[in-house]
VEXMARKOL-342224 format. One record per atom (N, C-alpha, C): residue in three letters; x, y, z. Coordinates in steps of 0.2 Angstrom, whole numbers, plus 5000, padded with zeros to 4 digits. Layout:
<recs>
ALAXYZ ...
</recs>
This chain:
<recs>
UNK500449945000 UNK500050005000 UNK500450065000 UNK500950074995 UNK501350134994 UNK501150174989 UNK501450234988 UNK501250284983 UNK501250254976 UNK501750204974 UNK501750174968 UNK501050144966 UNK500750104971 UNK500150074970 UNK499550134968 UNK499650184972 UNK499150244971 UNK499250274964 UNK499850284962 UNK499950314956 UNK499650264950 UNK499750204951 UNK499550154946 UNK498850154946 UNK498450154951 UNK497750154952 UNK497450214949 UNK497750274950 UNK497450334947 UNK497650344940 UNK498150314938 UNK498350314930 UNK497850264927 UNK497650214930 UNK497150164926 UNK496450194926 UNK496350234932 UNK495650264932 UNK495650314927 UNK496150354925 UNK496150404920 UNK496050374913 UNK496450324912 UNK496450284906 UNK495750254904 UNK495550214909 UNK494850184908 UNK494350234907 UNK494350284912 UNK493750334912 UNK493750374905 UNK494350394903 UNK494350434897 UNK494250394891 UNK494550334890 UNK494450294884 UNK493750274883 UNK493450244889 UNK492750224888 UNK492250284888 UNK492450334891 UNK492050394890 UNK492050424883 UNK492550424880 UNK492650444873 UNK492350394868 UNK492450334869 UNK492250274865 UNK491750234869 UNK491150244871 UNK490750204875 UNK490550144871 UNK490650134865 UNK490450074861 UNK490950014863 UNK491550034866 UNK491949984868 UNK491649934874 UNK491249974878 UNK490849934883 UNK490349884880 UNK490049904875 UNK489549854871 UNK489949804867 UNK490549824865 UNK490849774861 UNK491149714866 UNK491449734871 UNK491649684876 UNK491049644879 UNK490549674880 UNK489949634883 UNK489749584878 UNK489749614871 UNK489549564866 UNK489949504865 UNK490549504867 UNK490949444867 UNK490649384870 UNK490249394875 UNK489849344879 UNK489149334878 UNK488949364872 UNK488249364870 UNK488149324864 UNK487649284864 UNK487449234858 UNK486849264855 UNK486949294849 UNK486349324845 UNK485849264843 UNK486049204842 UNK485649154840 UNK485149144845 UNK485349134852 UNK484849124857 UNK484649184861 UNK484949244859 UNK484849304862 UNK484849304869 UNK485449274872 UNK485549264879 UNK486349264880 UNK486449274886 UNK487149264888 UNK487249194891 UNK487449144887 UNK487449074888 UNK487749054895 UNK488249084897 UNK488549064904 UNK488049074910 UNK487549114909 UNK487049114914 UNK486749054916 UNK486749004911 UNK486348944912 UNK486848884914 UNK487448904915 UNK487948854917 UNK488048844925 UNK487848784927 UNK487848784935 UNK488448794938 UNK489048764935 UNK489648774938 UNK489848854938 UNK489748884933 UNK489848964933 UNK489448994939 UNK488848974940 UNK488449004945 UNK488748994952 UNK488948924952 UNK489248904959 UNK489848944960 UNK490248954955 UNK490948994956 UNK490749064958 UNK490249094955 UNK490049164957 UNK489849164964 UNK489449124967 UNK489249124974 UNK489849104978 UNK490249054976 UNK490849044980 UNK491349104981 UNK491349144976 UNK491849194976 UNK491649244982 UNK490949254982 UNK490749304988 UNK490849274995 UNK490749204995 UNK490949175002 UNK491649175003 UNK492049164998 UNK492749175000 UNK492949245002 UNK492749294999 UNK492849365001 UNK492649375008 UNK492049365009 UNK491749375016 UNK492049325021 UNK492349275019 UNK492749225023 UNK493349265026 UNK493649305022 UNK494249345025 UNK494049395030 UNK493349415030 UNK493149465035 UNK492849435041 UNK492649365040 UNK492249335045 UNK492649335052 UNK493249325053 UNK493549325060 UNK493449395063 UNK493549445059 UNK493449515062 UNK492749525064 UNK492249505060 UNK491549505062 UNK491449475068 UNK491649415069 UNK491549375075 UNK491849405081 UNK492449435080 UNK492849465085 UNK492449525088 UNK492149565083 UNK491849625085 UNK491149605089 UNK490849555086 UNK490149535090 UNK490349515097 UNK490849475098 UNK491049455104 UNK491249515109 UNK491649555106 UNK491849615110 UNK491249655112 UNK490749665108 UNK490149705109 UNK489749675115 UNK489749605115 UNK489349565120 UNK489749565126 UNK490449555126 UNK490849555132 UNK491349605132 UNK491249665133 UNK491749725132 UNK492249715138 UNK492149675143 UNK492649665148 UNK493249615145 UNK493149585140 UNK493649535137 UNK494049575131 UNK494649555130 UNK495049585125 UNK494749555118 UNK494849595113 UNK494749575106 UNK495049515104 UNK494749465101 UNK495049405098 UNK495449415092 UNK495349465089 UNK495849485083 UNK496149555084 UNK496749565082 UNK497049635083 UNK496549695081 UNK496549745085 UNK496049795085 UNK496149835078 UNK496749845076 UNK496749875069 UNK496549835063 UNK496649775064 UNK496449725059 UNK495649725058 UNK495349725064 UNK494549735064 UNK494349795061 UNK494649855063 UNK494449915060 UNK494549925053 UNK495149905051 UNK495349905044 UNK494949865039 UNK494849805041 UNK494449755037 UNK493749775036 UNK493449785042 UNK492749795042 UNK492549865040 UNK492949915041 UNK492749985038 UNK492849985031 UNK493349955028 UNK493449955021 UNK492949915017 UNK492749855020 UNK492249815016 UNK491549845017 UNK491449885022 UNK490849915023 UNK490749975018 UNK491350015017 UNK491350075013 UNK491350045005 UNK491750005004 UNK491849984997 UNK491349944994 UNK491149884998 UNK490649844995 UNK489949854997 UNK489849905002 UNK489149925004 UNK488949995003 UNK489250045006 UNK489050105006 UNK489150144999 UNK489750134996 UNK489850164990 UNK489550134984 UNK489450064984 UNK489150034979 UNK488350034980 UNK488149994984 UNK487349984985 UNK486950034987 UNK487250074992 UNK486850134995 UNK486950194991 UNK487450204987 UNK487650264984 UNK487550254976 UNK488050234973 UNK487950224965 UNK487450184963 UNK487450124965 UNK486950074962 UNK486150094963 UNK486050134968 UNK485450164969 UNK485250224966 UNK485750264964 UNK485550324961 UNK485850334954 UNK486250294951 UNK486550294945 UNK486250244940 UNK485750274936 UNK485250234932 UNK485550194926 UNK486150174926 UNK486450134921 UNK486150064920 UNK485750044915 UNK485549974914 UNK486049924913 UNK485949864916 UNK486449814915 UNK486349794908 UNK486949754905 UNK486949734899 UNK486349694896 UNK486049644901 UNK485549604899 UNK484849644898 UNK484849704900 UNK484249744899 UNK484349804894 UNK484849804890 UNK484949854885 UNK484749824878 UNK484449864873 UNK484249844867 UNK484749804863 UNK485349824863 UNK485849784860 UNK485849714861 UNK485649694867 UNK485649624869 UNK484949604871 UNK484449624867 UNK483749604867 UNK483449624873 UNK483649684876 UNK483249714882 UNK482849764879 UNK482549804884 UNK482149854883 UNK482349924884 UNK482949934887 UNK483249994889 UNK483750024885 UNK483850084885 UNK484450114881 UNK485050114884 UNK485550094881 UNK486250094883 UNK486550164885 UNK486850174891 UNK487150234892 UNK487850224894 UNK488350274893 UNK489050264895 UNK489150264903 UNK489650244905 UNK489750244912 UNK489650304916 UNK489850364913 UNK489850424916 UNK489150464916 UNK488650424913 UNK487950454913 UNK487450424918 UNK487250464923 UNK486850434928 UNK486050434926 UNK485950454920 UNK485250474918 UNK484950414914 UNK485150354915 UNK484850294912 UNK484150274915 UNK483850224912 UNK483150204914 UNK483150154919 UNK483650134922 UNK483650084927 UNK483350114934 UNK482850084937 UNK482550114943 UNK482950104950 UNK483250044950 UNK483650024956 UNK484049964955 UNK484549954959 UNK485049894958 UNK485349894951 UNK485649954950 UNK485849964943 UNK486549934942 UNK486849954936 UNK487449924934 UNK488049954936 UNK488050014937 UNK488650054939 UNK488650074947 UNK489250054950 UNK489650004948 UNK489549944952 UNK489949894950 UNK489849824952 UNK489949814960 UNK489449784963 UNK489549774970 UNK489949704971 UNK489849654967 UNK490249594967 UNK490949604965 UNK491049654960 UNK491749664958 UNK492049704964 UNK491749744967 UNK492049784973 UNK492249734979 UNK491749684980 UNK491849634985 UNK492449594984 UNK492549574977 UNK493049524975 UNK493749564976 UNK493749624973 UNK494349664974 UNK494549694981 UNK494049684985 UNK494149704992 UNK494749654995 UNK494849604992 UNK495349554995 UNK496049584995 UNK496049644992 UNK496749684993 UNK496849705000 UNK496249715004 UNK496349735011 UNK496749675015 UNK496449615015 UNK496849565019 UNK497549555016 UNK497549565009 UNK498249555006 UNK498749605009 UNK498549665010 UNK498949715013 UNK499149705020 UNK498849655023 UNK499049635030 UNK499449575030 UNK499649545024 UNK500049485024 UNK500749495026 UNK501149455029 UNK501849465030 UNK502249485024 UNK502649535025 UNK503049565020 UNK503249515014 UNK503549465016 UNK503849415011 UNK503249385007 UNK502649385009 UNK502149355006 UNK501649405002 UNK501749465004 UNK501349525001 UNK501249524994 UNK501849524990 UNK501749524983 UNK501349474980 UNK501449404983 UNK500949354980 UNK500249364982 UNK500149394988 UNK499449404991 UNK499149454986 UNK499549504984 UNK499249564980 UNK499049524973 UNK499549484970 UNK499349454964 UNK498749404964 UNK498649374970 UNK498149324971 UNK497449364971 UNK497449424975 UNK496949464975 UNK496749494968 UNK497249514964 UNK497049544958 UNK496749484953 UNK497049424953 UNK496749374949 UNK496049354952 UNK495949354958 UNK495249344961 UNK494749394959 UNK494949454959 UNK494549514957 UNK494349504949 UNK494849494945 UNK494849494938 UNK494349434936 UNK494449374939 UNK494049314937 UNK493349324939 UNK493249354945 UNK492549364948 UNK492149414943 UNK492549464942 UNK492249524938 UNK492149494931 UNK492549454928 UNK492449424922 UNK491849384921 UNK491649344927 UNK491049304927 UNK490449354927 UNK490449414930 UNK489949454930 UNK489749484923 UNK490349494920 UNK490249514913 UNK489949464908 UNK490149404909 UNK489949344905 UNK489249324907 UNK488949344913 UNK488249334914 UNK487849394911 UNK488149444909 UNK487749504907 UNK487549544912 UNK487849534918 UNK487649574924 UNK488049644924 UNK488549654921 UNK488949714921 UNK489349724915 UNK489449794913 UNK489949804908 UNK490649814911 UNK491149814906 UNK491849814909 UNK491949874913 UNK491749934912 UNK491849994916 UNK491549984923 UNK490949944923 UNK490649934930 UNK491149894935 UNK491449844932 UNK491949804936 UNK492649834937 UNK492849874932 UNK493549904932 UNK493549954937 UNK493050004937 UNK492950054941 UNK492850034948 UNK492449984949 UNK492349954956 UNK492949934959 UNK493449894955 UNK494049874957 UNK494549934959 UNK494549984955 UNK494950044956 UNK494750084962 UNK494050094963 UNK493750134969 UNK493950094975 UNK493850024975 UNK493949984981 UNK494649994983 UNK495149994978 UNK495849994979 UNK496050064983 UNK495750114980 UNK495850184983 UNK495550194990 UNK494950164991 UNK494750164998 UNK495150125003 UNK495450065001 UNK495850025005 UNK496550065006 UNK496850095001 UNK497450135001 UNK497350185006 UNK496850225006 UNK496750285011 UNK496650255018 UNK496250205019 UNK496150185026 UNK496750155029 UNK497150115024 UNK497750085027 UNK498250145029 UNK498250195025 UNK498650255028 UNK498450285034 UNK497750295035 UNK497450325041 UNK497650285047 UNK497550215046 UNK497550175052 UNK498250145053 UNK498750135048 UNK499350105049 UNK499950155048 UNK499950195043 UNK500550225041 UNK500650295043 UNK500150345043 UNK500250415044 UNK500250425052 UNK500750465054 UNK500850465061 UNK500350505064 UNK500050555061 UNK499450595064 UNK498850555065 UNK498750505062 UNK498050475062 UNK498150395064 UNK498750365064 UNK498750295064 UNK498550275071 UNK498250215072 UNK498050185078 UNK498450135081 UNK498350115087 UNK498650055090 UNK498050005091 UNK498249945092 UNK497749885093 UNK497449905100 UNK497849925105 UNK497549945111 UNK497049995111 UNK497150045107 UNK496750105106 UNK496050085104 UNK496050045098 UNK495450015095 UNK495049975101 UNK495349935104 UNK495049885109 UNK494749935115 UNK495149985117 UNK494850025122 UNK494250065120 UNK494250085113 UNK493650125111 UNK493050085110 UNK493150015109 UNK492549975108 UNK492349955115 UNK492749955120 UNK492549945127 UNK492149995129 UNK492350055128 UNK491950115131 UNK491250115127 UNK491250105121 UNK490650105117 UNK490150055119 UNK490349995121 UNK489949935123 UNK489749935130 UNK490149965134 UNK490149955141 UNK489449975144 UNK489150035142 UNK488450055145 UNK487949995145 UNK487849965139 UNK487349915138 UNK487549855142 UNK488249835142 UNK488449775145 UNK488249785153 UNK488449845156 UNK488249865163 UNK487549855164 UNK487149885160 UNK486349885161 UNK486149815160 UNK486449775156 UNK486149705155 UNK486349665161 UNK486949665164 UNK487149635170 UNK486749655176 UNK486549715176 UNK486249745182 UNK485449715182 UNK485149715176 UNK484549695175 UNK484449625176 UNK484849585173 UNK484749515172 UNK485049475178 UNK485649505181 UNK485949465186 UNK486049505193 UNK485749565193 UNK485749605199 UNK486449625201 UNK486949635196 UNK487649655198 UNK487849715194 UNK488049765197 UNK488349825194 UNK489049815194 UNK489349815187 UNK490049815186 UNK490349885186 UNK489949935187 UNK490249995187 UNK490450025181 UNK490750085181 UNK490850125174 UNK491450085171 UNK491550105164 UNK492050065160 UNK492750075163 UNK493150025163 UNK493750035166 UNK494150085162 UNK494650125166 UNK495050175163 UNK495550145159 UNK495650175153 UNK496150145149 UNK496650205147 
</recs>
């Protein structure tokens, strides 16, 4: 998560954005590689193994977040106990996946950027007009094409890759890239997204992860410690924990411990 990665991501963002903005037909051409005019369908949608791979990819991505989710739930229920996972790991992984795969995609762009998915545009036997990636005025009412939530979730694996031991980190980044590309390719093959939907999803996700990694780990003014995250969660969860014990067990544990 150094400046080189940031410059590469910003450069790719500029190239993809400008190229597909000036020549939006490229999106249709790439989507058309997976379309069968004879059957007027995207054939891979009917392949069981491909659908299983799509579902498995999401389980794999969320599997990396699962230990942190469990650790957070246990900590909120028992704030008197230390976190089961390092505090910065919990904060970094859960905040990044919430932002990249949740808020920015499903609650922001996909809900307000009316770009129809490939399967719904007239070029592929749909009823809606194709619009380029930069145009939010499409006819899709909700759960639209731009940008890909599953693509963002797959590329989010850059976050756990950033926490791999330094000797393994290059291989972890390569594996995350391959995982994101294959998963995004499946979404294109199913007619669920255009190339720009998945490419920009990956780039936005990388930028979110890069920024959060700097805030939590690298930059001296903002970086956290595991103990600080643990203490903050203790203070947050303690009032409800105290009330619960007092009501159910008749025992008052007092205010949150000083940290």
